[in-house]
C-alpha positions as CSV (number, residue, x, y, z in Angstrom):
1,M,-128.7,-86.6,86.8
2,T,-128.4,-86.3,83.0
3,S,-126.0,-83.5,81.9
4,L,-127.0,-81.2,79.1
5,P,-125.0,-81.5,75.9
6,G,-122.1,-79.1,75.6
7,S,-121.8,-76.5,72.9
8,A,-119.7,-78.7,70.6
9,Q,-122.2,-81.5,70.8
10,Q,-125.0,-79.1,70.2
11,D,-123.2,-77.9,67.0
12,V,-123.0,-81.6,65.9
13,Y,-126.7,-82.1,66.5
14,R,-127.5,-78.8,64.6
15,S,-125.4,-79.7,61.7
16,A,-127.0,-83.2,61.4
17,F,-130.5,-81.6,61.6
18,V,-129.7,-79.0,58.9
19,K,-128.2,-81.7,56.6
20,N,-131.4,-83.8,57.0
21,C,-133.6,-80.9,56.2
22,L,-131.7,-80.1,53.0
23,E,-131.5,-83.7,52.0
24,L,-135.3,-83.9,52.2
25,V,-135.5,-80.9,49.9
26,V,-133.2,-82.6,47.4
27,R,-135.2,-85.8,47.5
28,A,-138.5,-83.9,47.0
29,R,-137.0,-82.2,44.0
30,K,-136.0,-85.6,42.6
31,E,-139.5,-86.9,43.0
32,L,-140.7,-83.9,40.9
33,A,-138.4,-84.8,38.0
34,G,-141.2,-85.1,35.6
35,T,-142.9,-81.8,36.6
36,P,-142.0,-78.7,34.4
37,L,-140.7,-75.9,36.7
38,A,-138.8,-73.6,34.3
39,T,-141.5,-71.0,34.2
40,E,-143.2,-71.5,37.6
41,E,-143.3,-68.8,40.2
42,E,-141.5,-69.3,43.6
43,P,-144.6,-70.0,45.7
44,S,-145.7,-72.7,43.2
45,I,-142.3,-74.5,43.3
46,T,-142.1,-74.2,47.1
47,G,-145.6,-75.6,47.5
48,L,-144.8,-78.6,45.3
49,L,-141.5,-79.3,47.2
50,V,-143.2,-79.1,50.5
51,E,-146.1,-81.3,49.3
52,Q,-143.6,-83.9,48.1
53,A,-141.5,-83.7,51.2
54,K,-144.6,-84.5,53.3
55,V,-145.3,-87.5,51.1
56,I,-141.8,-88.8,51.6
57,I,-141.8,-88.4,55.4
58,E,-145.3,-89.9,55.8
59,S,-144.6,-92.9,53.4
60,D,-143.8,-96.5,54.4
61,R,-140.3,-95.9,53.0
62,A,-139.6,-93.1,55.4
63,E,-136.2,-93.4,57.1
64,D,-135.8,-93.3,60.9
65,W,-134.4,-89.7,60.9
66,M,-137.6,-88.5,59.3
67,E,-139.9,-89.7,62.1
68,H,-139.9,-86.4,64.0
69,L,-139.3,-84.1,61.1
70,C,-142.2,-81.7,60.2
71,V,-142.1,-79.3,57.2
72,L,-144.3,-76.2,56.7
73,D,-145.1,-74.1,53.7
74,D,-145.1,-70.3,54.2
75,P,-145.7,-70.2,57.9
76,P,-145.9,-66.8,59.7
77,Q,-143.0,-65.8,61.9
78,T,-143.0,-64.1,65.2
79,D,-139.4,-62.8,65.4
80,Q,-140.6,-59.2,65.2
81,P,-143.4,-58.8,67.9
82,E,-144.4,-55.4,66.5
83,R,-145.6,-57.0,63.3
84,R,-148.8,-58.8,64.1
85,G,-151.6,-60.7,62.3
86,K,-151.4,-60.3,58.5
87,R,-148.3,-58.1,58.9
88,R,-146.2,-60.9,60.2
89,P,-143.4,-62.0,57.8
90,R,-143.7,-65.4,56.3
91,I,-140.8,-67.7,55.7
92,D,-141.0,-69.9,52.6
93,I,-140.1,-73.2,54.3
94,E,-139.8,-74.1,57.9
95,F,-138.6,-77.4,59.3
96,E,-139.3,-78.4,62.8
97,F,-138.0,-81.4,64.9
98,A,-140.9,-82.6,67.0
99,R,-139.9,-83.3,70.6
100,R,-140.6,-82.2,74.2
101,G,-139.4,-78.8,75.1
102,T,-138.0,-76.3,72.6
103,R,-138.2,-77.7,69.1
104,P,-135.2,-77.1,66.8
105,R,-136.2,-75.2,63.6
106,F,-134.5,-74.6,60.3
107,H,-135.7,-71.9,57.9
108,L,-135.3,-71.6,54.2
109,E,-136.0,-68.5,52.1
110,A,-136.4,-69.3,48.4
111,K,-135.7,-67.2,45.3
112,R,-135.9,-67.8,41.6
113,L,-132.6,-67.5,39.7
114,Y,-133.6,-66.7,36.1
115,R,-132.8,-63.1,35.1
116,S,-130.2,-60.4,35.4
117,D,-131.4,-59.1,38.8
118,S,-132.0,-62.4,40.4
119,V,-128.8,-62.5,42.5
120,T,-129.6,-59.0,43.8
121,A,-133.0,-60.3,44.9
122,Y,-131.5,-63.5,46.4
123,L,-129.0,-61.4,48.5
124,G,-131.3,-58.4,49.0
125,P,-133.6,-57.2,51.7
126,T,-136.4,-59.7,51.0
127,G,-133.9,-62.6,50.6
128,L,-130.8,-63.1,52.7
129,G,-131.5,-59.7,54.3
130,M,-134.5,-61.1,56.2
131,F,-132.1,-63.3,58.2
132,L,-129.5,-60.5,58.7
133,D,-132.2,-58.2,60.1
134,G,-133.5,-60.8,62.4
135,A,-136.9,-61.0,60.7
136,Y,-136.4,-64.8,60.3
137,A,-134.5,-67.4,62.4
138,S,-133.5,-64.8,65.1
139,A,-133.3,-67.6,67.7
140,W,-131.2,-69.9,65.6
141,P,-127.5,-70.1,64.6
142,S,-128.2,-71.2,61.1
143,A,-130.7,-70.9,58.2
144,G,-130.7,-71.4,54.5
145,M,-131.1,-69.8,51.1
146,L,-132.7,-71.9,48.4
147,G,-132.2,-70.9,44.7
148,Y,-134.5,-72.2,42.0
149,V,-132.3,-72.3,38.9
150,Q,-134.6,-71.8,35.9
151,N,-131.9,-71.1,33.2
152,R,-128.1,-71.4,32.9
153,T,-126.5,-73.8,35.4
154,C,-126.3,-74.1,39.1
155,A,-122.6,-73.6,38.8
156,D,-123.1,-70.3,36.9
157,W,-125.5,-68.9,39.5
158,L,-123.3,-70.0,42.4
159,S,-120.4,-68.1,40.8
160,D,-122.6,-65.0,40.5
161,V,-123.7,-65.3,44.1
162,T,-120.1,-65.7,45.2
163,G,-119.0,-62.7,43.2
164,Q,-121.7,-60.4,44.6
165,L,-120.9,-61.6,48.2
166,S,-117.2,-60.7,47.6
167,A,-118.0,-57.4,46.1
168,D,-120.2,-56.2,49.0
169,E,-118.7,-57.8,52.1
170,T,-119.6,-54.9,54.3
171,G,-123.2,-54.4,53.1
172,L,-123.9,-58.2,53.3
173,R,-122.4,-58.2,56.8
174,L,-119.9,-61.0,56.1
175,C,-118.1,-62.2,59.3
176,M,-114.6,-60.8,59.7
177,N,-111.9,-63.3,58.7
178,N,-114.6,-65.5,57.2
179,T,-115.6,-63.8,54.0
180,A,-115.5,-66.7,51.6
181,L,-118.1,-69.3,50.8
182,T,-117.1,-72.6,52.4
183,S,-118.3,-76.2,52.0
184,P,-119.6,-78.5,54.7
185,N,-118.1,-81.3,52.7
186,W,-121.3,-83.4,52.6
187,Q,-121.1,-86.4,50.3
188,T,-124.8,-87.1,50.3
189,P,-126.1,-87.1,46.7
190,G,-127.5,-83.6,45.8
191,L,-125.7,-81.9,48.7
192,E,-122.1,-82.0,47.4
193,N,-122.3,-78.4,46.2
194,V,-123.9,-76.9,49.2
195,K,-122.0,-73.8,50.4
196,T,-122.1,-71.8,53.6
197,S,-121.5,-68.2,54.4
198,C,-121.2,-66.4,57.8
199,H,-122.9,-63.1,58.5
200,T,-123.3,-60.8,61.5
201,R,-126.9,-59.7,62.3
202,N,-128.6,-56.5,63.3
203,P,-129.2,-56.1,66.2
204,E,-125.8,-57.4,67.2
205,H,-127.0,-59.3,70.3
206,L,-128.4,-61.9,67.9
207,G,-124.9,-63.0,67.1
208,A,-123.6,-64.4,63.8
209,I,-125.7,-66.7,61.5
210,Q,-124.4,-69.4,59.2
211,I,-126.3,-69.5,55.9
212,F,-126.5,-72.7,53.9
213,H,-126.8,-72.1,50.1
214,L,-128.6,-74.8,48.1
215,L,-129.3,-74.3,44.4
216,L,-131.8,-76.6,42.7
217,D,-132.0,-77.2,39.0
218,C,-135.5,-76.3,38.0
219,S,-134.8,-75.7,34.3
């Protein structure tokens, strides 16, 4: 009889899955290097990234880890059963690992970073707040925020995000004793500056969620 993987092993699998999803996003952005994105709206950039990600995973040069990876643009979510039909919330990008049984999923909510109130939107009710309220990824221990940097630098915006998180630890439900952005220490090109934050969720039975922050240069 085959034993099920323990929680530590499941954490390893989850981390590898998340890393692969974010690496695919970075590769898709690289393939769009000649496409001007500095004034594009979020749905346009997201659509282009997902299109390119599909090209990569369906190409002859696709790597083995891409074989079971699916990527969806703006799919409806069913985390809140009372919201049906057109009222269902829609996540910007959803990754799915195709296999028998429950399929692991990783969700990304994207926001433009381009003006003075952008960080507020990124961390607000329609950004990070969708994960904290259980509207997105309620069944999963991790998810991601994707920032489309359209002016200044990724480092500048990351500093702003870090500052606002520190200034509102309670409102943004940062985990006790884990209030700072940390690094997964990935050395894969394009993922060196990924950061993570830990947040509690409402309702509390959902447990904490780890948020991966990836900022893409779209200027």
